[in-house]
C-alpha positions, 0 to 999 in steps of 0.5 A: 605597036607590034611588039606591044601586041606580041607581048599582050598575046604572050601574056594572054597565052601564059595566063591561059596556060596557068589557068589550064593548069589550075583547072586540071589540078584535083587539089583545091587551088586559089589565086589571091591578090596582095589584099587576099582577094580571090582572083581565081579558084578552080572547081575543086576549090569551090566543090571543097567549100561547097560554094559556087565559084561565082560566089568565091571569085572577087571576094576577100578570103576572110569573107568566103563561106560565111567568114569561116576563113576569117582566121587571123593567124592564116591572114598574118602568115599569108601577108608574111609570105607576100612581104618577106617570102616566108612559105606557108607549108602544111598549116592545119586549120579546123573548120566547120563545113556544112553539111560535112561537119568538122574538117581539118584542112592543110594549107600551103601557099606560094608567092607568084612574082609580079610583072609589069602589068600585075602585082605579086599574087599568092597560090593557095592550095588546100588539102582535106586531111581530116581522115589522117587527123582522125586516124592520128587521134585514134592511134593516140587514144589507143596508145593511151588506153594500152598504157592504161591497160598495161599499168592496171595489169601491172598493179593487178599482178604485183598485188597477189605477188607480194603476199606470195613472196612473203609466204615463201619467206615465212615457209622457208623459216618453218621448213628445213626439208631440202625438197621443200626448200627446192620447191620454195626456191622455184616459187621465189625465183618465178615470183621475182621474175614476174615482179621484175616484169611488172 
């Protein structure tokens, strides 16, 4: 009986230790059971969702926040993590989180091995990557605009260069003066150089 009490105290101490770690982490964390019911959620998790913690703990993940976490692919991947140990790392989902609006969240999860007194659990972490996703989208849009500008610039430069090269050709046929030929050669060389660039 003394050994059982000692084991219980050790288990309670380990649980308190784990709870303290989860609470101290700034990143939103939740502990889920094997049915994806939320057993624990830190303050950052509740704040991130904008939902009081008492409305989160004890509920299934897909029920939380007006079912905004009812994402079949996410649930499938979390179940695969439980069944086969396939890690979930940096899986991005886009959610509408009132009052903030569209948010891009990066999700990671790890399996917590079970023990004699409990089944396996999952530790789910959430990171708001909206700013990074918006910046990436902005950079891609800027790159596309740059490409369009360069294409338009190339077209606008090629358009007047074509008649210039034709005029040089015709002027060479009409003039045999060495000074004029030298000037036409310079014009032709510079025109060809520009044509190579565009």
